Every structure is written in C-alpha cells, then in structure tokens.
C-alpha positions in Angstrom: 46.2 -21.0 34.2 43.0 -20.7 36.2 43.4 -18.9 39.8 41.6 -21.6 42.3 41.3 -19.2 44.6 39.2 -17.0 42.5 37.0 -20.3 41.1 36.6 -22.3 44.0 34.7 -25.5 42.0 35.6 -24.5 38.4 38.9 -25.6 38.6 38.6 -29.0 40.2 36.5 -28.8 36.5 38.6 -30.2 33.7 35.8 -32.7 32.0 32.0 -32.8 32.2 32.7 -35.8 34.9 34.1 -33.6 37.0 31.8 -31.7 37.3 29.2 -34.8 37.7 31.1 -35.4 40.9 29.2 -31.7 42.4 25.7 -31.7 43.6 23.0 -30.3 42.1 22.4 -27.8 45.0 26.1 -26.3 43.5 25.5 -26.4 40.5 24.1 -22.2 40.3 27.8 -21.4 42.2 29.0 -23.4 39.2 27.4 -21.2 36.5 28.0 -17.5 38.8 32.0 -18.8 38.2 31.6 -19.7 34.7 30.0 -17.1 33.7 32.7 -14.6 35.2 35.3 -16.3 33.7 34.0 -16.1 30.9 34.1 -12.5 30.7 37.9 -12.5 32.0 38.9 -14.8 29.2 37.5 -12.5 26.1 38.0 -10.4 28.0 41.6 -10.8 27.3 41.3 -12.6 24.3 38.5 -11.2 22.3 36.0 -13.0 20.5 31.8 -14.2 20.4 30.7 -13.4 24.1 27.2 -12.0 24.3 25.5 -15.3 23.1 28.0 -17.3 25.7 26.9 -15.9 28.7 23.0 -16.5 27.7 23.8 -20.8 28.0 26.2 -20.7 31.1 23.2 -22.6 33.2 21.5 -24.9 29.8 25.4 -25.5 29.5 26.1 -26.9 32.9 22.6 -28.6 33.2 23.5 -30.5 30.0 26.5 -31.8 30.7 25.7 -32.7 34.3 22.7 -34.6 33.0 24.1 -37.0 30.5 26.8 -38.7 29.2 28.9 -36.5 27.6 30.3 -37.6 24.9 28.7 -40.6 24.6 24.8 -39.1 24.9 26.2 -36.5 21.8 25.2 -32.5 22.3 25.2 -30.5 19.2 25.1 -27.2 18.9 23.7 -25.0 16.0 26.1 -22.2 15.0 28.9 -22.2 17.4 28.2 -18.7 18.9 27.5 -20.0 22.3 29.9 -23.0 23.1 32.9 -21.2 24.5 31.0 -22.6 28.5 31.0 -25.8 26.5 34.5 -25.3 25.7 35.9 -24.7 28.9 33.6 -27.7 30.5 35.1 -29.9 28.1 39.2 -29.4 28.2 39.9 -26.8 26.7 39.4 -24.4 30.0 43.5 -23.0 30.6 43.3 -22.4 26.7 40.0 -20.8 26.2 42.3 -17.5 25.6 43.9 -18.8 22.8 40.3 -18.8 20.8 40.3 -17.5 17.5 44.4 -17.3 17.4 46.8 -19.1 15.2 47.3 -22.7 16.2 44.0 -21.5 19.7 41.3 -22.8 20.2 39.0 -22.7 17.5 35.3 -20.2 17.6 32.8 -22.4 16.3 32.6 -26.9 17.2 34.8 -28.4 15.5 35.7 -32.5 15.8 38.9 -32.7 14.7 39.5 -30.6 18.4 37.3 -32.1 20.6 35.5 -35.5 21.0 32.5 -33.7 23.1 32.4 -31.2 20.1 30.4 -33.5 18.1 29.6 -32.0 14.9 31.7 -28.9 12.8 29.1 -26.0 12.7 29.6 -22.7 11.5 26.2 -21.9 9.2 23.3 -21.8 11.4 20.5 -24.4 11.2 22.1 -27.3 10.7 22.2 -29.5 14.0 18.3 -30.7 13.6 19.5 -32.2 11.0 22.5 -33.5 11.8 21.1 -34.9 15.4 18.4 -36.7 13.8 20.9 -38.4 11.5 22.7 -39.4 14.7 20.0 -40.8 16.1 18.6 -42.3 12.9 22.0 -44.3 13.0 22.9 -44.9 17.0 18.6 -46.1 16.7 20.0 -48.7 13.3 22.9 -50.2 15.9 20.5 -50.5 18.7 22.9 -47.9 20.1 20.5 -46.1 23.1 22.5 -43.2 23.6 21.0 -39.9 24.4 21.2 -36.7 21.6 20.2 -33.1 22.2 20.7 -30.4 19.2 20.5 -27.2 20.9 19.1 -24.3 19.0 18.7 -20.4 18.4 15.3 -18.6 18.0 17.7 -16.9 15.1 18.5 -20.2 13.6 15.1 -21.8 13.4 14.4 -18.9 11.0 15.6 -21.2 8.3 14.1 -23.5 6.2 16.2 -26.4 7.0 15.7 -26.5 10.5 12.3 -27.3 9.1 12.8 -29.2 7.4 14.4 -31.5 9.8 12.0 -31.3 11.9 8.8 -31.7 9.6 11.3 -35.5 8.8 12.0 -36.3 12.6 8.0 -35.7 13.2 6.9 -37.7 10.8 9.3 -40.3 10.5 7.0 -44.2 10.9 9.9 -45.2 14.0 10.1 -42.2 16.0 13.8 -41.4 17.0 14.5 -40.5 20.5 15.5 -36.9 19.8 15.7 -34.2 22.0 15.1 -30.5 20.5 15.9 -27.6 22.9 15.5 -24.0 21.4 17.4 -21.6 22.9 15.2 -17.8 22.3 16.8 -15.4 23.7 15.2 -12.6 22.0 11.9 -13.0 21.7 9.3 -15.8 21.7 8.4 -17.5 18.8 4.4 -16.7 19.3 3.7 -13.2 21.9 3.6 -14.9 25.6 0.3 -14.8 27.1 1.9 -13.9 30.5 1.9 -15.8 33.6 -0.8 -18.6 32.2 2.0 -19.0 29.7 4.7 -19.7 33.0 2.1 -22.3 34.3 1.7 -24.0 31.3 4.6 -24.4 30.2 5.8 -25.6 33.7 2.5 -28.1 33.8 4.3 -29.2 31.0 7.6 -30.1 32.3 6.0 -31.8 35.3 7.1 -35.9 35.8 3.3 -35.8 36.8 1.2 -34.7 33.1 3.8 -36.4 31.2 3.4 -39.9 32.8 0.2 -39.7 32.1 0.8 -38.8 28.3 3.1 -41.6 28.1 1.2 -43.9 29.8 -2.0 -42.9 27.5 0.1 -43.7 24.8 0.5 -47.1 25.6 -3.1 -48.0 26.6 -4.3 -46.7 22.7 -1.6 -48.6 20.9 -0.6 -47.3 17.9 0.0 -43.0 17.0 -2.2 -43.9 13.6 -5.1 -45.5 15.4 -8.2 -43.2 15.5 -8.6 -43.4 19.2 -4.9 -42.2 19.8 -5.1 -39.7 16.8 -8.5 -38.1 19.0 -6.8 -37.3 21.6 -4.2 -36.1 20.2 -5.3 -33.6 18.4 -7.4 -32.4 21.4 -4.4 -32.4 22.9 -2.6 -30.0 20.6 -5.3 -28.1 19.8 -5.7 -27.3 24.0 -2.4 -26.3 24.1 -2.3 -24.5 21.1 -5.1 -21.8 22.6 -2.5 -20.8 25.3 1.1 -21.7 24.2 3.4 -21.6 20.9 3.3 -24.8 21.1 1.0 -25.8 18.3 3.3 -25.8 15.0 5.9 -28.2 16.9 2.8 -30.7 17.7 1.2 -30.4 14.3 5.0 -31.4 13.1 5.1 -34.3 15.4 6.6 -33.1 18.4 6.5 -33.1 22.0 6.3 -29.7 22.7 7.2 -28.5 26.2 7.8 -24.7 27.7 8.6 -22.5 28.1 10.6 -22.1 30.6 13.9 -20.3 32.1 16.7 -20.9 31.0 18.7 -19.4 33.6 16.7 -21.5 36.3 19.4 -24.5 37.2 16.5 -26.3 39.0 13.6 -25.7 36.5 16.2 -26.9 34.0 17.2 -30.2 35.6 13.8 -31.2 36.5 12.1 -30.9 33.2 15.4 -32.1 31.3 15.4 -35.2 33.9 11.8 -35.2 32.5 12.4 -35.2 28.8 15.6 -37.3 29.1 12.8 -40.3 30.0 11.0 -40.4 27.2 10.9 -41.5 24.0 10.1 -39.7 20.7 11.0 -36.0 19.2 10.9 -33.7 22.2 11.3 -29.8 22.0 11.6 -27.9 24.9 10.8 -23.8 24.0 13.8 -22.3 27.1 14.0 -18.4 27.5 17.2 -17.3 28.0 19.4 -13.6 27.9 21.8 -12.9 25.5 24.7 -11.1 27.5 23.6 -12.4 31.0 24.8 -11.6 33.6 27.2 -8.8 32.3 25.4 -5.3 32.0 27.0 -4.1 29.2 25.8 -6.8 27.0 22.7 -6.6 28.0 22.1 -3.7 26.9 23.4 -3.8 23.9 23.7 -7.4 22.7 24.6 -6.7 19.3 27.6 -4.5 19.7 28.6 -7.6 22.7 28.1 -10.8 20.0 31.5 -11.0 19.1 34.2 -8.6 20.5 37.6 -7.8 20.6 39.9 -7.6 23.7 38.5 -5.3 26.4 38.7 -4.1 29.8 35.6 -6.2 31.8 35.6 -3.7 34.0 35.2 -0.8 31.4 33.4 -2.2 29.0 34.0 -1.8 25.1 35.4 1.6 24.6 35.3 3.4 20.7 38.2 4.3 19.5 39.1 7.7 19.0 40.4 9.3 15.7 40.1 9.1 12.2 39.8 5.3 10.7 39.8 3.9 7.3 37.0 2.9 6.5 36.2 -1.2 5.2 35.4 -2.4 2.3 31.6 -3.1 4.2 31.7 0.6 4.9 32.4 2.0 1.6 29.6 -0.8 0.1 27.0 0.5 2.8 27.8 4.2 1.8 27.5 3.9 -1.4 24.3 1.8 -1.2 22.5 4.6 0.2 24.5 6.9 -3.1 22.7 4.8 -4.9 19.5 4.0 -3.8 19.1 8.2 -4.0 19.9 8.1 -7.8 17.8 5.1 -8.6 14.1 4.4 -6.9 14.1 1.0 -8.6 16.9 -0.3 -6.2 15.9 -2.1 -3.5 18.2 -3.8 -0.8 18.2 -7.6 1.1 20.1 -9.2 3.3 20.1 -12.4 5.0 20.3 -11.6 8.9 23.2 -9.4 8.3 22.6 -6.0 8.7 25.5 -5.2 10.7 27.5 -7.7 9.3 27.0 -6.1 5.5 26.7 -2.8 6.2 22.7 -1.7 5.8 22.8 -0.1 9.0 22.1 3.4 7.6 20.5 1.9 4.2 18.0 0.3 6.7 17.1 3.7 8.4 16.8 6.4 5.2 15.4 3.4 3.2 13.6 1.3 5.1 10.7 0.9 2.4 13.4 -0.4 0.6 15.3 -2.1 3.2 14.9 -6.3 3.6 15.5 -8.3 5.9 14.7 -12.4 5.4 16.3 -13.7 8.2 18.7 -16.8 8.2 17.3 -17.7 4.5 20.3 -17.1 1.9 18.1 -19.2 -0.8 15.6 -17.0 -0.2 17.1 -14.1 -0.1 18.7 -15.0 -4.0 15.3 -16.0 -5.5 13.2 -13.4 -3.5 15.5 -11.5 -5.4 14.8 -12.6 -8.1 11.3 -12.3 -8.2 12.1 -8.7 -7.8 14.4 -8.2 -10.9 11.0 -9.8 -12.8 9.0 -6.8 -12.0 11.9 -4.2 -13.2 13.0 -3.9 -9.7 16.4 -3.6 -9.8 17.8 -5.6 -6.1 21.1 -5.6 -4.7 21.8 -9.0 -2.2 23.9 -7.9 0.3 25.6 -12.0 1.7 28.9 -13.0 2.9 30.4 -14.9 0.2 30.9 -18.2 2.6 26.8 -18.1 3.5 26.1 -17.1 -0.6 27.3 -20.9 -0.5 24.0 -21.7 0.7 22.5 -20.0 -2.1 23.9 -20.9 -5.5 21.3 -23.3 -6.8 19.5 -20.5 -6.1 21.9 -18.1 -8.3 21.9 -20.4 -11.0 18.8 -21.8 -11.2 16.7 -18.3 -10.3 18.5 -15.6 -11.4 21.6 -17.0 -14.1 19.0 -19.2 -16.6 16.4 -16.0 -16.7 19.4 -14.1 -16.7 17.8 -11.2 -14.3 19.0 -8.8 -13.0 20.7 -8.8 -9.8 23.7 -7.6 -8.2 25.5 -9.7 -5.5 27.1 -7.3 -3.2 29.5 -10.2 -1.6 31.6 -9.4 1.5 34.3 -11.7 3.0 35.3 -12.6 -0.3 38.8 -15.2 -0.4 40.7 -14.8 3.4 38.4 -14.4 6.4 40.5 -15.3 9.2 40.3 -16.1 12.7 36.9 -17.7 12.2 37.9 -20.3 10.1 37.7 -23.0 7.8 33.9 -22.2 8.1 33.7 -18.5 7.4 36.3 -18.6 4.8 35.6 -16.9 1.2 38.1 -18.9 -0.5 35.5 -20.2 -3.7 33.8 -18.3 -4.9 36.1 -17.2 -7.6 35.6 -20.7 -9.0 31.8 -20.9 -8.6 30.9 -17.6 -9.8 32.7 -18.3 -13.2 32.1 -20.8 -14.5 27.5 -19.9 -13.8 26.3 -18.5 -17.3 25.3 -14.9 -17.6 27.6 -13.7 -14.6 30.0 -10.8 -14.2 32.4 -11.1 -12.1 33.7 -8.1 -10.5 37.1 -8.2 -7.8 38.5 -4.7 -7.0 42.3 -3.7 -5.9 41.2 -1.0 -3.6 37.8 0.8 -2.1 37.5 3.5 -4.8 37.4 1.3 -7.9 34.8 -1.1 -5.6 32.7 1.5 -5.2 32.9 2.0 -9.5 32.5 -2.0 -9.5 29.2 -1.9 -7.8 27.3 0.8 -9.7 29.2 -1.1 -12.7 27.5 -4.1 -11.8 23.9 -2.3 -10.9 23.8 -1.0 -14.4 24.6 -4.3 -15.9 21.1 -5.9 -17.2 22.3 -9.2 -16.3 23.6 -10.8 -12.9 26.6 -9.1 -11.1 28.6 -9.6 -8.2 31.2 -7.6 -6.9 33.5 -9.7 -4.6 35.6 -7.5 -1.7 37.3 -9.0 1.3 37.2 -8.2 5.1 38.3 -5.4 6.5 40.1 -2.7 5.2 42.4 -1.7 1.6 45.0 0.7 0.4 43.1 3.4 1.8 43.5 6.0 -1.4 41.1 8.3 -1.5 36.8 7.7 -2.2 35.1 9.4 -4.7 31.6 10.3 -4.0 30.0 10.1 -7.9 28.7 7.0 -9.6 31.1 5.8 -11.8 31.3 3.0 -14.3 33.9 0.8 -15.5 33.8 -0.2 -18.5 32.3 -4.1 -18.8 35.5 -6.9 -19.1 38.5 -4.4 -19.1 41.4 -4.5 -17.2 43.9 -1.8 -16.3 47.5 -2.1 -16.7 49.5 -0.3 -13.5 52.6 -1.2 -14.9 55.1 -1.5 -18.1 57.2 -4.2 -17.9 59.5 -7.4 -19.3 59.7 -11.2 -19.7 57.2 -11.7 -17.1 53.5 -10.4 -16.9 51.9 -10.6 -13.2 48.1 -11.3 -13.8 46.8 -9.9 -10.4 42.6 -10.3 -8.7 41.0 -8.0 -6.6 43.4 -7.3 -2.7 46.4 -9.3 -4.5 46.8 -5.9 -6.5 48.9 -4.2 -3.8 51.6 -7.6 -3.0 51.9 -7.8 -6.6 52.5 -4.5 -7.2 55.0 -4.4 -5.0 57.0 -7.5 -6.6 57.1 -6.9 -10.4 57.9 -3.1 -9.2 61.4 -4.5 -7.6 61.9 -7.0 -10.6 61.1 -5.0 -13.5 58.0 -6.4 -14.5 54.4 -5.8 -16.0 51.4 -5.6 -13.6 47.6 -5.5 -14.7 44.7 -5.1 -12.4 42.6 -7.5 -13.8 38.9 -6.0 -12.4 36.9 -8.8 -14.0 37.5 -12.8 -13.3 34.6 -12.3 -15.7 34.6 -11.3 -18.8 38.2 -11.6 -19.1 40.2 -8.8 -20.9 40.5 -11.1 -23.8 41.7 -9.2 -26.3 44.7 -7.3 -23.6 46.1 -11.4 -22.0 45.9 -12.1 -25.7 48.7 -9.2 -26.9 50.5 -9.6 -23.3 51.1 -13.4 -24.2 52.8 -12.1 -27.2 55.2 -9.8 -25.2 56.3 -12.1 -22.6 57.9 -14.9 -21.6 55.7 -16.3 -18.7 52.4 -15.2 -17.0 51.9 -15.6 -12.6 48.4 -14.9 -12.1 47.5 -14.1 -8.3 44.3 -14.5 -6.9 43.1 -14.4 -3.3 40.9 -17.9 -4.2 41.9 -21.5 -4.3 43.8 -22.1 -7.5 41.5 -24.8 -8.3 38.9 -23.5 -11.0 40.0 -19.6 -10.2 40.9 -16.3 -11.9 43.7 -17.7 -13.1 42.8 -21.0 -14.6 40.3 -18.8 -16.9 43.5 -16.9 -18.0 44.8 -20.3 -18.7 41.5 -21.3 -20.8 41.8 -18.3 -22.6 45.5 -19.4 -24.2 44.6 -22.9 -24.8 41.7 -22.1 -26.5 43.4 -19.2 -28.7 46.6 -22.7 -29.0 49.2 -19.8 -26.9 52.1 -22.0 -24.9 53.4 -19.9 -22.7 55.0 -20.7 -19.2 52.2 -19.9 -16.6 52.6 -19.7 -12.7 49.3 -20.0 -10.6 49.1 -18.1 -7.3 46.3 -17.9 -5.3 45.0 -20.6 -2.1 45.8 -24.3 -1.5 43.2 -27.1 -2.3 42.7 -27.3 1.6 40.4 -26.0 3.6 42.3 -23.3 6.0 42.3 -22.6 10.3 41.8 -20.0 11.9 44.7 -17.2 12.2 44.7 -13.6 11.3 44.6 -12.9 7.4 47.8 -11.8 7.5 49.3 -15.2 8.5 47.2 -17.0 6.5 48.5 -15.2 3.2 52.1 -15.6 4.5 51.4 -19.1 4.6 49.4 -19.9 0.8 52.2 -17.4 -0.5 50.7 -15.0 -2.1 51.6 -11.8 0.5 55.0 -10.1 -1.4 57.2 -12.4 0.5 55.1 -15.4 -1.0 55.0 -14.2 -4.8 58.7 -12.9 -5.4 60.1 -16.1 -3.5 57.5 -18.2 -5.6 58.6 -16.1 -9.0 62.1 -17.1 -8.3 62.1 -20.1 -7.9 60.5 -21.1 -11.1 62.5 -18.5 -13.2 65.7 -18.5 -11.1 67.7 -17.0 -13.7 64.6 -13.1 -13.5 66.3 -12.7 -10.0 68.5 -10.5 -11.7 65.8 -9.2 -14.2 67.3 -6.7 -17.1 65.7 -3.3 -17.1 62.3 -3.2 -18.0 60.7 -3.2 -21.2 57.2 -2.1 -22.5 54.8 -4.2 -23.0 51.1 -3.2 -24.8 49.1 -1.7 -22.6 
C-alpha cells in the first residue's frame, strides 16, 4: 500500500475521478508526488522509466481536464504510460509491472477501461484515435478523443498517413493530437519568438477570433476561407514548425512547455472547446526530475530494479555475451572483411547491437528511424546496386515490414540478410514484443533461406553463411544469452540446408530448431533418443529427415515458434510429399498470444523446456518410459 504520510495527495487518488476533486492549484504538488512515487516503484520492480518521468505533468493534466475513460485517451507505444496506470486504478500494483500475473508494461484493453487501445508498436495512436472519433461521430457521441505521440514515433509513415486522412476529411473529425517532443523539435526552434508565438497560438482570444472567422467565412472550400487559411499558414510557418501540420489540415498550437501545468491547462482548456483536427506541440524532457535519467536517457529508458539513491550500477565480473552482442561483434568483423557490407536498423541501434558498428563504420551505418517498411526496401535498393545490406531488426518489428520482405526482396531474389533478434519467446514485454510467428511467416516465402542457431558460435557461422549466400536469408536468434560456448573469431560458413546429428539413439528422433536444441539434448540423453540440431528451417535437410524416418518409430519436432505453420509443419509436409507415414509429435508455442512473464516461465507453460518435452513424449508414447538401449541411427 502507498505511504499516505509520504504521498498525502497521491494516496487519495485511485482513479481520475479522485484526481478531479483537487483544485487545479494543487496539481503541481501532485506531480511532485507522482514523480517520486514512480521513481520509488520502478526502482523496486524495474521497467520502462525515463519516458514516464517525462509525461508526469501531461498525464495529470489530461486526466484532470478530460472525463476519462468516457473521453478517449490513446497513448503511442506505451513506454510512457506508467503514470497513467498509477492514476487509473493500478497504483498499488504498479510494482508488479512486467511480472507474471502483474501489471502489463503497455496499455492493454483487457486490463483497464482506461487503456482505450492496446499498443506496443509505435505510430498507431493517430490512426486509432481517428477511427474512434469517426465511430463516435457516426453515433452522435460527443466524447473527446486525444492521441499522445512522441517525436520518435512521428518518424513512421503510418503517423503521416493518419494525419493526411484526418486533415483531408470533408466532415472534419474532432480530434486532438499531442506531439510530445522530448528530444528535439520537428524543425529548428527559433528562440524566444517561437515561445511567444506558441503562447499566442494557445491563447483563448486568438483561437476565439479564428473560430468566429471560420463561421463568418463559411465553407473551408470557399475562396475567402481558402485565402485566409493560406495567409495564416504562411504567417505561422515563418516562425514555427507548423506549416507541415497546417498544410495537412490540422490547426497547430505550440510549442509549449510540457512540464508547465498552468500553461498546459490553459492551452488544453482552449483546445478542448475547438472543433476539427487539432495538433498541440509540447516540449518535454525524457527522465524529467531524476538527474541521472536526464543525463543518460538511453540507459534509463528501461531498467531493472535499482536503488534510486545510487542509480544504475554496472555489475562487476565477466558475463556471457548475449546473442545481440554476438551479432554486433560479427557485424564489425564482417564489415572489415567485406567492403560492400552496409548495416541498417529501424531506430534500434542499442537494442540490436549496432553501437560499435555505428562508431567504427559510420559511413556504412544507416538508422532509418521507426520505419521498418522503409528499412527493408532501402536494403532491396542497396542490393540492386551490388551492396551487401544487413537489416538488424526485432522479430516483432519485422512483421511491420513483411510486405516489403515479400514484394521488394524475395520476389526479386535480392541479396539481403535479415538479422532477426528477439525471435520466439521474449518474455516480460508481453505479446506485442513476442517473436513467436517468424518461422511460420518466413518459411512460406519463396527464395528465402531461414536459419536458427542452437548456440552463440553457430549464430556467428549462420550470419556469415547468410552474408555470403546470393539471395535473401534470415538468421533468427532469441533474446538473452545462449549456452555459453566458446565463440570463434573466424568467418566460417555452414553448408546450406544441412542439419547436425547431436546424438545417435533409438525409437524416436527429436528434431530441434534453434534455442530448443539444448533442452532436446537433455531429454534425448535421458531417454536414449536420437537428437538432431536442424539448423535450417528452410531448406530442411531432406536427405537426413528421410533417412531417420526409415530407422525410427516416430519424430518429435521442437521449436520456439507457434506450432501452426512452423518448422515442424515443414517436416510433416516433407514426409507427406514423400508418402512417408510416421507418427509426429509437434511441440512449440500455443495458438494464443502469451501474456507477460519471464522467458523461462513462458517456455515452461508452453511445454518446450526439458521437463515439458519429456512429459509430452511420454504421454504420447508411454511405453517408452523404460526405453531400450540406444540403437544407431544414420547421421
């Protein structure tokens, strides 16, 4: 429970209705308490941190002024929604965020009626908010709709598609978009004049004149209205970064200080009463109020548990490199050996392991911002001219560039390597960040080579294999560390489509893909089964699979991917095409979106850890509990 002495006001606020009981003069004090409580709670639990600190004042102001949840508040991405969750019934459980059965790290409709739209990927808020505004207008419902989007999320094309639609509608939607600019302006700021004009744009008087003028001039398509609108747009465009939004049909206000509650209130009160599409541009500081986070916004974006008095402390001692680390080191080594190599990331330099590459090869490093579709087609264009592009991307984000992978890369059989991080179960970030589908959506694409390493050293070899392969290839690896094997510093390749027999056994052959190989080896060793590290999801090792089918009574396929259409399905398709009848047990992830929990918990729930694999096999073939001594299988 919250300490009512330490947090005298916040302890009285369980829902926004409680917040609205306070006079607006007390909101700055509530902001101080909320900021301190957020620092304390995230320090205890870990989670997304700096972004939330930057929207404390905005969150309080919106929930105080608007009648949420009747009025719709849509957050983009969701990294910044911890303050929102604290004010909307989840204050006393916020310390459970990202934990099994705890609070979700992103807005989730099933969790709260205040989470009006589930998110996790960026740049969706304006589209969703516009959809809500249109649907409400159709019903004659006058509720307000507000979308909060960051300047980073505004780099994705989807945001501009939504702006273009909203601003060009004949029946103007009543929609407010708040651009939370926490790093830099959309355009270069022009000092005091910009701030002055921002205050002018946010004034009730100026907007009242504007609205009266619209009524007098009539239809916005009429010549007088068009002339006045053009004059206003160009006048404002001389001073502020408003021209783009005004040209798209939005009334631009700002920029204003997003930490100044009185200014926010005054401006939002004005905008709340206006009709049509509005855009409010605010400046905030990511990590606001916690000096360490303000000074290192990247490190404090998402954190593990820490002592707020001391901040983040580096853990001493050597640690196993993660798959991301392995990729980052490989990329630099490969770039040194291959001058045509170019590295691409859609705004995930740190997450995908490209920090070192960006420093050592700055002219060959391309961060395209949050634009996955562009990243893939950019790589296709590079490949057309003889470059060797490597697209470093999370599995969940590659879903956003799937059409480009198919249409622009695979159909043209272009030489692009996809280094797919966070494949399979990801864990605490929940369903929006899970990479559970990539085997299924990649193996059905013609011309693709799809690889999944069983350990870190194999990942390095597969990356080199994909780089040297003349065509589209993907190496898919999980989050975190592997088995801890020694990593060679060479750039060796693997033969395309060749699996590796890890253990020769009898009766049953376990065909394991990627990160499940280690658990499969344990089970196979206990039961005396053949164990194969399949290595390639596509092409499969056809010769080995057919040979093993002759010498074994059944197959077990194991993968860190949904069973539906996954790697195991490929094995079944191969046997069926060759008219080979053999019992197959397919183990993998369920036909459901998994909740947030640790990777270990989710693997256990899915039954693809060692315990689950053994249990499933003995349930299918109970007579194998006392399996005979191993007999040799062809390898």
